[in-house]
C-alpha positions, 0 to 999 in steps of 0.5 A: 562565381562563389559556387564554382570555387566551393565545387572546385575546392571540394574536388580538389580535396577529393584528389588529395584524398584519393592520392593518399587512399591509393598511393597514386601521386597523379591524383596530386598532380592533377590539381594543376588544372584546377588552380587557375580556376581556383585563382580566378574564383579567390580573387574575383570582384565585380566587373572583373573580366572572366576568362570562359575559355580558360575556365573551359579548357581547364575543366575539359582537361581535368576529366580528360586526365581523370579518365586516365586513373578513374577506377583502375586497381591494377594496370600493366602498361609495360606492354603497351604499344609506343606510339611516339609520333601520337605521343608527341602531338599529344604533348604539343597540344596538351602543352598549348592548352597548359600553358594558355590556361596558366598564362591567361590566369596571370594575365588577367590578374588571377595568379601572381605573374611569375612569368612576367606578362605585360611587362615592357621587356619580358626577361627570356631567363624569367619566362624559361625558368617558369616554363621549365615546371610546366614542361615537366607536369606536362609529360605526366598530362600527356601520359594520362591523356595517352591512357584515357585514349588507350581505355577508350576501347577495352577487351575483357578477358580473364588472366590467371597468374601463379607464383605471385609476389606483391612488393614496394619499389620504384620504376626501376625495381629498386626496393629502396629509394624515392618515387616508390610504389606497390607492385605485383608480378605473376606468371601466366604460361611462362610470361611474367606480367608486372602490374602497379597497384594501388594502395588498397589493392596491395593490402588486398592481394599481398598474401595471395600466391595465385590470381584470377583476374578479369582484366581490360585490354586497351586499345594500345595493349595496356591492361587494366583491372577496375574490379578486385572485389573478392569477399576475401580480400576485402576483409584484409583492407577493411580496418584501413579503409574505416580509419581513411574514411574517418580521417577523410571525413574529419578533413572534409568537414574542415575543408567545408568550413574553410570553403564557406569562410573563404567564398560567403563570410571573409 
């Protein structure tokens, strides 16, 4: 159990570090699948009942959601086909798994029982308020699963963009406000393509006005770029990468020490 907790905590740190480096907040939200496992490993005592199904669900869903983001440097999902029925089915299925995992973690005593499981009279308002964050979080997870399915089958092609422009804005295109991200827009044959970027990709491409990209078109029409390793572009992000690596290694050492204390010393 100690090794499971140790690996889970290190994985959670990896998600946080990746979120900081890439600028993708989804990596932080991905930790939600690891919280029930962490709660189990932290509160575990000999003789305590272990819900293996809960652990398996959290582990598998973490990997599936991760597939929707891993290795993607640029992505364009605006032109992706919208299958509302499929998305709705996925939303219900993912929510059932998420709700079961959180509920079992509370019922088994791994987590604080916010929903009031086991009480003689279960307050509806308490259950409703505690479920609202799960409904919101489930939208994010469903999008990740939908993207993972989209990336199961990919067609490679070359995309040449002219009049490229990198900028920082939110989803509505406003350059001021909350939930800002990195964007790139370019034109090919009169069609304007809008890509979201990771922070590293933004640093590499912000001075480029013409781009030749090797893209992957997904099953539903999403466009993804997983390799932009041009030597000249890599030099632009090298200084920031070195700084991030130094900070990341220092924090990683602290997390390692904390993990050892948490699972083997205390």
